[in-house]
GUBA-325146 format. One line per 8 residues: number of its first residue (from 1); their letters; for each residue x, y negated, z of C-alpha. Coordinates in steps of 0.02 Angstrom, whole numbers, plus 50000, padded with zeros to 5 digits. Each point is the difference from the previous one (the first is absolute). Layout:
<recs>
NUM = a = X Y Z; ...;
</recs>
This chain:
<recs>
1 = makvadsr = 53284 44445 55043; 49847 49911 50070; 50010 49868 49862; 50004 50137 49867; 49847 50083 50077; 49909 49833 50009; 50042 49967 49817; 49929 50168 49947;
9 = edrglqgv = 49844 49968 50103; 49978 49829 49919; 50013 50078 49826; 49874 50132 50050; 49879 49867 50063; 50025 49902 49839; 49948 50156 49904; 49843 50015 50106;
17 = drvvrlie = 49958 49818 49968; 50019 50027 49813; 49887 50153 50002; 49866 49903 50094; 50009 49856 49873; 49983 50121 49854; 49850 50087 50077; 49917 49833 50039;
25 = vlaagpap = 50021 49945 49819; 49921 50160 49935; 49861 49995 50129; 49927 49860 49894; 49988 50117 49850; 50105 50092 49870; 50146 49903 49927; 50150 50026 49884;
33 = lsrvasea = 50177 50005 50064; 50042 49821 49950; 49852 49926 50094; 50030 50106 50154; 50182 49944 50004; 49955 49817 49975; 49867 49996 50135; 50108 50098 50122;
41 = glsdattf = 50150 49887 49968; 50114 50142 49945; 50098 50041 49845; 49926 50119 49872; 50139 50127 50034; 49974 49999 50189; 49811 50007 49980; 50015 50146 49879;
49 = rylgslvs = 50103 50100 50126; 49879 49968 50143; 49846 50034 49895; 50075 50162 49935; 50032 50061 50177; 49824 49954 50056; 49926 50089 49849; 50101 50156 50039;
57 = hgllerdp = 49923 50002 50174; 49823 49978 49931; 49977 49831 50084; 49989 49914 49831; 49951 50062 49828; 50056 49947 49826; 49875 50010 49858; 50083 50096 49858;
65 = vsrqyrig = 49910 49897 49866; 49997 49821 50066; 50159 50027 50104; 49922 49897 50138; 50028 50044 50182; 49859 50019 50126; 49968 50059 50177; 50014 50190 50010;
73 = lrmfmlgr = 49879 50126 50072; 50119 50048 50140; 49993 49821 50063; 49813 50019 50025; 50021 50167 50086; 50134 49934 50119; 49894 49850 50044; 49842 50094 50044;
81 = aaigtrdf = 50034 50001 50187; 50023 49811 50003; 49853 49948 49892; 49835 49940 50073; 49833 50088 49994; 49950 49919 49835; 50147 50067 49901; 49969 50117 49855;
89 = mgaatavm = 50071 50157 50079; 49903 49971 50160; 49839 49976 49902; 50040 50151 49891; 50022 50109 50154; 49829 49945 50066; 49920 50036 49830; 50082 50171 49991;
97 = arlvqeld = 49942 50042 50176; 49820 49957 49952; 50011 50111 49847; 50069 50145 50102; 49858 49978 50124; 49869 49989 49862; 50064 50140 49887; 50108 50103 50119;
105 = etvnlgak = 50130 50027 49864; 50181 49945 49980; 50025 49821 49942; 50161 49939 49917; 50066 49829 49954; 50121 49993 49854; 50102 49855 49935; 50094 49957 49841;
113 = agddlviv = 50180 49978 50054; 50092 49945 49845; 49952 50136 49877; 49974 50132 50135; 49841 50049 50090; 50029 50012 50188; 49886 50059 50140; 50005 49859 50128;
121 = halessqq = 49866 50060 50120; 49897 50157 50030; 49863 50047 50124; 49951 50182 50013; 49827 50068 50033; 49952 50114 50142; 49968 50144 49879; 50100 50159 50030;
129 = irkgasig = 50043 50012 49815; 50066 49835 49936; 50128 49934 49881; 50092 49847 50063; 50147 49905 49929; 50150 49939 50096; 50040 49815 50009; 50145 49961 49886;
137 = dtdnwhas = 49963 50142 49879; 49995 49958 49815; 49851 50060 49898; 49978 50028 49815; 49918 49867 49893; 49913 50106 49869; 49914 50132 50107; 49959 49912 50164;
145 = glgkails = 49846 49899 50038; 50106 49863 50078; 50114 49989 49849; 49862 49995 49871; 49901 49872 50102; 50147 49879 50001; 50045 50032 49818; 49821 49962 49947;
153 = tlaaadae = 50022 49818 50055; 50164 49970 49907; 50021 49940 49823; 50001 50148 49881; 50183 49971 49954; 50052 49996 50183; 49904 50158 50041; 50076 50090 49851;
161 = rillehel = 50175 49944 50045; 49982 50071 50176; 49930 50163 49933; 50142 50016 49875; 50129 49971 50137; 49935 50147 50101; 49986 50183 49956; 49821 50044 49953;
169 = aelthrtl = 50012 50172 50077; 49858 50125 49979; 49968 50031 50185; 49841 50102 49974; 49901 50055 49848; 49892 49843 50024; 50143 49874 49994; 49993 49871 49861;
177 = iglddlhr = 50172 49985 49921; 49964 49915 49834; 50010 49809 49991; 49841 49988 49895; 49905 50105 50127; 50066 49896 50143; 49954 49835 49915; 49823 50066 49975;
185 = elakirer = 49995 50052 50183; 50056 49826 50056; 49862 49922 49895; 49871 50110 50088; 50071 49948 50169; 49984 49816 49955; 49819 50029 49949; 49943 50094 50155;
193 = gyavddee = 50116 49916 50127; 50084 50153 50075; 50123 50136 49952; 49986 50187 50025; 50137 50129 50021; 49897 50152 49955; 50122 50135 50057; 50128 49921 49883;
201 = sveglrcv = 50144 49992 50124; 49959 50147 50114; 49883 50145 49966; 49851 49993 50117; 50026 49818 50049; 49888 49859 49939; 50032 49816 50028; 49903 49839 49969;
209 = avpirdas = 50093 49833 50000; 49966 49816 49968; 50121 49858 49962; 50020 49853 50119; 50022 49851 49886; 50082 49833 50039; 49963 49826 49934; 50071 50045 49829;
217 = gtaryais = 49879 50146 49982; 50138 50130 50003; 50029 50123 50140; 50155 50033 50100; 49904 50110 50120; 49869 50137 49987; 49904 50097 50130; 49941 50180 49983;
225 = vsapsyrl = 49902 50139 50082; 50063 50176 49973; 49925 50167 50049; 49989 50181 49947; 49891 50008 49845; 49866 50103 50089; 49977 49858 50127; 50004 49867 49866;
233 = phhrvhet = 49896 50077 49860; 49966 49907 49839; 49829 49940 50057; 50082 49907 50147; 50134 49914 49897; 49894 49850 49950; 49937 49962 50175; 50177 50016 50066;
241 = glalqaqa = 50059 49878 49867; 49865 49876 50052; 50050 50016 50183; 50180 49964 49954; 49952 49851 49893; 49901 49921 50141; 50149 50009 50116; 50125 49947 49867;
249 = qllealld = 49902 49839 49975; 50044 49950 50179; 50185 50022 49964; 49987 49912 49832; 49928 49849 50090; 50162 49988 50099; 50095 50000 49835; 49886 49864 49928;
257 = yqparhet = 49932 50110 49862; 49846 49923 49918; 49914 50121 49878; 49931 49923 49842; 49812 49979 50000; 49976 50128 49861; 50106 50129 50091; 49911 50142 50089;
265 = r = 50075 50100 50140;
</recs>
């Protein structure tokens, strides 16, 4: 009986070793199944089974177009407690805290997880009336400041594909639901550097958001300030956008983003 138990334990440990090898391969960057299998020293069939399980748990992601695998958002979230003070999430928390102190409004951090938009961090203001999101919640792409900020950095075809994969629900009478209107809105965001949810997702709630771009110039993250519209009137939107941009630049430096010389923020 003891030998049977030891054999099962050995097989379990072998599975752990394989998972670690697969994660280490993908830590170097996205890769197709064949390359992951080759570098991990496993067969394609075995690698496919393990990768599929890791994807189902959110630890890895598979790009639907390129079919390459990459580290998943949940991996970042699980590792937050073990990462040093210079990690992205630690720096993002410090940036968000400064914005809450400066603006005294709720600050959210959203991330592109596959083709979903997920709230990965939120700090609430001290205001009695506030609208905060819960970590782990998904948000809409077409009507949220976070969603539009990230979409504005993607190639037009990629942004349109994501929009087409999600319901463009008319959440308020201000919601943009036409693709042409949304493409025009994304162009405006690229020009001014920040996105606005002008009571498009919730009546009475206004939000300003900016993308946090990586070395490729695209954004996986965005940061936003949200508040009741009477506390964030239209004449304060621009200054709020500038405050967000200033803080986002600190996070972009961690992601090695280098804006082109002609680009204005």
